[in-house]
C-alpha positions as CSV (number, residue, x, y, z in Angstrom):
1,M,157.2,131.2,131.1
2,I,153.7,131.3,132.7
3,L,151.6,134.5,132.8
4,I,149.1,135.3,135.6
5,T,146.6,138.1,135.3
6,G,145.2,139.3,138.6
7,A,148.2,138.0,140.4
8,T,147.6,140.5,143.3
9,G,144.3,138.9,144.2
10,I,143.8,136.0,146.7
11,V,143.6,133.2,144.1
12,G,146.2,134.7,141.7
13,S,148.8,135.2,144.5
14,H,148.4,131.6,145.7
15,I,148.8,130.3,142.2
16,L,151.9,132.4,141.8
17,A,153.3,131.1,145.1
18,D,152.7,127.5,144.2
19,L,154.3,127.9,140.8
20,L,157.4,129.6,142.4
21,A,157.6,126.7,144.8
22,Q,157.8,124.4,141.8
23,N,160.6,126.5,140.4
24,K,158.5,127.7,137.5
25,R,159.2,131.0,135.7
26,V,156.3,133.3,136.4
27,R,155.3,136.6,134.9
28,A,152.7,138.6,137.0
29,M,150.8,141.1,135.0
30,V,149.8,143.9,137.3
31,R,148.4,147.4,137.0
32,S,150.7,150.3,137.9
33,E,148.6,151.1,141.0
34,S,148.1,147.5,142.1
35,N,148.8,146.6,145.8
36,R,151.3,143.7,145.8
37,Q,150.7,142.9,149.5
38,A,149.0,139.5,148.8
39,I,152.0,138.3,146.7
40,E,154.7,139.7,149.0
41,Q,153.3,138.3,152.2
42,L,153.0,134.7,150.8
43,I,156.6,134.9,149.6
44,R,157.7,135.9,153.1
45,F,155.5,133.4,154.9
46,R,156.5,130.5,152.7
47,K,160.1,131.7,152.3
48,L,160.0,131.5,148.5
49,D,162.8,132.3,146.1
50,T,161.8,135.1,143.8
51,T,164.5,134.6,141.2
52,N,161.9,133.3,138.7
53,L,159.3,136.0,139.4
54,F,158.9,138.8,136.9
55,Y,156.5,141.7,136.9
56,V,155.0,143.4,133.8
57,I,152.6,146.3,133.8
58,G,149.4,145.7,131.9
59,D,145.6,145.8,132.0
60,V,143.0,143.4,130.7
61,L,141.3,146.3,129.0
62,D,144.4,147.1,127.0
63,P,144.9,144.4,124.3
64,A,148.3,145.6,123.4
65,S,149.6,145.2,126.9
66,I,148.1,141.7,127.2
67,Q,149.8,140.5,124.0
68,E,153.1,142.1,125.2
69,A,152.8,140.3,128.5
70,M,152.2,137.0,126.8
71,L,155.3,137.1,124.7
72,G,157.3,133.9,125.3
73,C,154.6,132.4,127.5
74,T,153.1,129.0,127.0
75,E,150.4,129.0,129.8
76,V,148.1,131.7,131.2
77,Y,146.1,131.8,134.4
78,H,143.4,134.4,134.1
79,C,142.5,135.5,137.6
80,A,141.9,139.2,137.0
81,A,138.3,140.4,137.8
82,R,136.4,143.2,139.4
83,I,134.1,142.2,142.3
84,S,131.2,144.4,143.4
85,F,127.6,143.8,144.4
86,R,126.5,147.4,143.9
87,P,124.0,148.0,141.0
88,K,125.8,151.2,140.0
89,D,128.9,149.1,139.2
90,K,127.1,146.8,136.7
91,N,128.7,148.4,133.6
92,M,132.1,148.5,135.1
93,L,131.9,144.8,136.0
94,F,130.8,143.9,132.5
95,E,133.5,146.0,130.9
96,T,136.4,144.5,133.0
97,N,135.2,141.0,133.5
98,V,133.6,140.2,130.1
99,H,135.5,142.5,127.7
100,G,138.7,141.9,129.7
101,T,138.3,138.1,129.4
102,A,137.5,138.5,125.7
103,N,140.8,140.4,125.3
104,V,142.7,137.7,127.1
105,V,141.2,134.9,125.1
106,D,141.9,136.8,121.8
107,A,145.5,137.3,122.9
108,C,145.9,133.7,123.7
109,L,144.7,132.7,120.3
110,N,146.9,135.3,118.6
111,E,150.0,134.4,120.5
112,G,149.5,130.6,120.3
113,I,149.2,130.1,124.0
114,E,149.0,126.4,124.7
115,M,146.8,126.4,127.8
116,L,144.5,128.8,129.6
117,C,143.0,128.4,133.1
118,Y,140.1,130.8,133.8
119,I,139.0,131.5,137.4
120,S,135.3,131.9,137.3
121,S,132.9,131.7,140.3
122,T,130.0,129.8,141.7
123,T,127.9,132.9,141.0
124,A,128.2,131.9,137.3
125,L,126.4,128.7,137.8
126,G,122.7,128.2,136.9
127,D,120.1,128.6,139.6
128,Q,118.3,125.3,139.2
129,T,119.3,122.8,141.8
130,I,119.9,119.1,141.0
131,E,119.0,116.9,143.9
132,G,119.0,119.9,146.2
133,K,122.5,121.1,145.1
134,L,124.0,123.5,142.6
135,K,126.5,122.0,140.2
136,E,128.1,122.4,136.9
137,E,125.0,121.3,135.0
138,S,122.6,123.6,136.8
139,I,120.7,125.5,134.2
140,W,120.9,129.3,134.0
141,V,117.3,130.2,133.5
142,S,117.5,134.0,133.2
143,D,119.7,137.0,134.0
144,K,116.7,138.5,135.9
145,G,117.3,138.7,139.6
146,R,121.0,137.9,139.3
147,S,123.7,140.4,140.5
148,G,125.8,142.3,138.0
149,Y,128.8,140.4,139.2
150,S,127.1,137.1,138.7
151,I,126.0,138.0,135.1
152,S,129.5,139.3,134.3
153,K,131.1,136.0,135.4
154,R,128.6,134.0,133.3
155,Y,129.3,136.0,130.2
156,S,133.0,135.9,130.9
157,E,132.8,132.1,130.8
158,L,131.1,132.3,127.4
159,E,134.1,134.1,126.1
160,V,136.3,131.3,127.3
161,W,134.0,128.7,125.7
162,R,134.2,130.7,122.5
163,G,138.0,130.5,122.7
164,K,137.8,126.7,123.2
165,Q,135.7,126.4,120.0
166,E,138.4,128.3,118.2
167,G,141.1,125.8,119.3
168,L,142.2,127.1,122.7
169,N,142.9,124.5,125.4
170,A,141.1,126.0,128.4
171,V,139.8,124.9,131.8
172,I,137.2,126.8,133.8
173,V,137.0,126.5,137.6
174,N,134.1,127.8,139.7
175,P,135.3,128.4,143.3
176,G,132.9,129.4,146.1
177,I,133.9,132.0,148.7
178,V,137.7,131.7,148.9
179,I,139.4,131.6,152.3
180,G,142.9,132.7,152.2
181,A,145.4,135.5,152.8
182,G,145.1,138.6,150.5
183,N,145.0,142.3,150.6
184,W,143.5,142.6,154.1
185,G,140.0,144.2,154.2
186,E,139.3,143.4,150.5
187,S,137.1,140.6,149.1
188,S,136.7,137.6,151.5
189,T,139.5,138.7,153.8
190,S,137.0,141.2,155.2
191,I,135.3,138.3,156.9
192,I,138.5,137.5,158.8
193,L,138.9,141.1,160.0
194,T,135.2,141.4,161.0
195,C,135.6,138.4,163.3
196,E,138.9,139.4,164.8
197,N,137.4,141.2,167.8
198,G,134.4,138.8,168.2
199,M,130.8,138.7,167.0
200,R,127.5,138.6,168.8
201,F,125.1,137.9,166.0
202,F,124.9,135.6,163.0
203,P,122.6,135.3,159.9
204,S,120.8,132.0,159.2
205,G,122.3,131.4,155.7
206,S,125.0,129.1,154.5
207,N,127.4,129.0,151.5
208,G,130.1,127.1,149.8
209,F,133.7,127.8,150.9
210,V,137.1,126.7,149.6
211,A,140.7,127.2,150.6
212,A,142.7,129.4,148.4
213,T,145.5,126.8,148.5
214,D,143.0,124.2,147.1
215,V,142.0,126.5,144.2
216,A,145.6,127.1,143.3
217,K,146.5,123.4,143.6
218,F,143.5,122.3,141.5
219,C,144.2,124.9,138.8
220,I,147.9,123.9,138.4
221,E,147.0,120.2,138.4
222,S,144.4,120.8,135.7
223,M,146.9,122.5,133.5
224,A,149.4,119.7,134.0
225,T,146.9,116.9,133.3
226,G,144.9,118.6,130.6
227,R,141.5,118.9,132.1
228,F,140.1,120.9,129.2
229,D,136.8,119.3,128.6
230,Q,134.9,120.5,131.7
231,R,134.2,123.2,134.2
232,Y,134.7,122.4,137.9
233,V,132.9,123.5,141.0
234,L,135.5,124.0,143.7
235,I,133.9,123.8,147.1
236,G,135.7,122.4,150.2
237,E,132.7,122.5,152.4
238,N,129.2,123.8,152.5
239,V,129.1,125.7,155.8
240,S,126.6,127.8,157.8
241,Y,127.7,131.4,158.6
242,K,127.3,130.6,162.3
243,R,129.9,127.8,162.0
244,L,132.2,129.9,159.8
245,F,132.1,132.9,162.2
246,S,132.5,130.5,165.2
247,S,135.6,128.9,163.6
248,I,137.2,132.3,162.9
249,T,136.5,133.8,166.2
250,G,137.7,130.6,167.9
251,E,141.0,130.8,166.2
252,F,141.4,134.4,167.3
253,G,140.2,133.6,170.8
254,S,137.5,136.2,170.5
255,P,133.8,135.9,171.5
256,A,131.8,133.6,169.2
257,P,128.4,134.6,167.8
258,K,125.5,133.4,170.0
259,F,122.4,135.1,168.8
260,A,120.6,134.4,165.5
261,L,119.7,137.6,163.7
262,S,116.4,136.8,162.1
263,K,115.6,137.9,158.5
264,M,112.6,139.7,159.8
265,I,114.7,141.9,162.0
266,A,117.2,142.5,159.2
267,E,114.5,143.4,156.6
268,P,114.3,147.1,157.4
269,A,118.1,147.4,156.9
270,R,117.8,145.5,153.7
271,M,115.2,147.9,152.4
272,V,117.3,150.9,153.3
273,L,120.4,149.4,151.7
274,R,118.4,148.5,148.6
275,A,117.2,152.1,148.2
276,L,120.7,153.5,148.7
277,D,122.0,150.9,146.1
278,L,119.4,151.9,143.6
279,I,120.3,155.6,143.8
280,G,124.0,154.9,143.9
281,I,124.9,156.6,147.2
282,N,125.3,153.6,149.6
283,P,128.1,154.8,152.0
284,F,128.3,151.4,153.7
285,T,130.6,148.4,152.8
286,M,127.5,146.1,152.9
287,T,125.0,146.1,150.0
288,S,121.5,144.8,149.9
289,E,122.8,141.8,147.8
290,N,125.4,141.1,150.6
291,L,122.6,141.0,153.1
292,D,120.3,138.9,151.0
293,S,123.1,136.3,150.4
294,A,123.7,136.1,154.2
295,Y,120.2,134.5,154.5
296,R,120.3,132.2,151.5
297,K,121.0,128.6,152.2
298,V,123.0,127.4,149.2
299,V,124.5,124.0,148.9
300,Y,127.0,123.0,146.1
301,N,128.0,119.6,144.7
302,N,131.8,119.2,144.3
303,E,131.7,115.6,143.1
304,R,133.2,116.3,139.6
305,A,136.3,117.8,141.1
306,K,136.6,115.0,143.7
307,K,136.3,112.4,140.9
308,T,139.6,113.6,139.5
309,G,141.2,112.3,142.7
310,F,141.4,115.7,144.3
311,S,141.0,116.0,148.1
312,F,139.8,119.3,149.6
313,R,141.1,120.8,152.8
314,L,138.9,121.4,155.8
315,I,137.8,125.0,156.0
316,D,138.9,125.1,159.6
317,D,142.5,124.4,158.4
318,A,142.3,127.1,155.8
319,I,141.1,129.6,158.4
320,K,144.0,128.7,160.7
321,E,146.6,129.2,157.9
322,T,145.0,132.5,156.9
323,I,145.0,133.9,160.4
324,A,148.6,132.7,160.9
325,I,149.7,134.7,157.8
326,Y,147.6,137.7,159.1
327,R,149.3,137.5,162.5
328,S,152.8,137.2,160.9
329,E,152.1,140.3,158.8
330,K,150.9,142.3,161.9
331,K,154.0,141.2,163.8
332,S,156.3,142.3,160.9
333,I,154.6,145.7,160.7
334,S,154.9,146.1,164.5
335,L,158.6,145.2,164.5
336,A,159.3,147.5,161.6
337,Q,157.6,150.4,163.3
338,G,159.5,149.8,166.6
339,P,158.4,150.8,170.0
340,L,156.0,153.8,170.3
């Protein structure tokens, strides 16, 4: 039996779907209020047999529920995490991501779990580039200036390394922005929805992106082959936001962005968002950190992952598949509702 925490997220649901496709017995630990859309739509889209899928109610902040969920399991994929770039959520992020990961690691050690795969993030990497790129060896200089989410993922990784020192076989992966189907409007799926009706403007930044299917495939391969001595940056491509938005709008057949929105023009909005973030009353979905990141030009090195023989998908292909799933879900909802 294989346990997945955070199975309702983009990465967790794709790992779950791949394991079901391999006829593995999978136990998904979910909270009672969790939205299972991400899991259910992948099962429908890929026409998967759910005979080997079992749900268990639990929470990474409840050690007893974690240990109960692990009973009879040999492997654990720890995907559960909170994501937020609002300063007021810093304590919540630390509690869930760091203490929650510590609880998972402790339970693995107590229950004799053979293998753990931890889904971290490129935000946990150091900020010193090596030959112009961020990679696994990039040094984390200071917590100063890093987002609460970034700090929480770094210290979560330290909990996993602590578990490794105590004898736990564990692999850490650091995916960039993950492109894949999920709970629509949450996490990176909001980028897809934002582009559905077209865009006029684009920021000048760039980032590292990776297909959710690639993250799932690499994680499962790592557990099968015992890649427990390293952490791995998972980036399919380093892409500008202009190219990303153009690819998504192109797949939808909606207007592509044509005009660069300079950082100078965006600066007043950033200052307003920063003030709202600091006093904790930002009513917008975008934060000052989101806006800052849209203008950063970040490049990642994925050579360590590629040296294992792994080949990453093109981001355009990941976008096409994601939108295909999105359209199939919209069609299913439309048919279920019937004519108006």
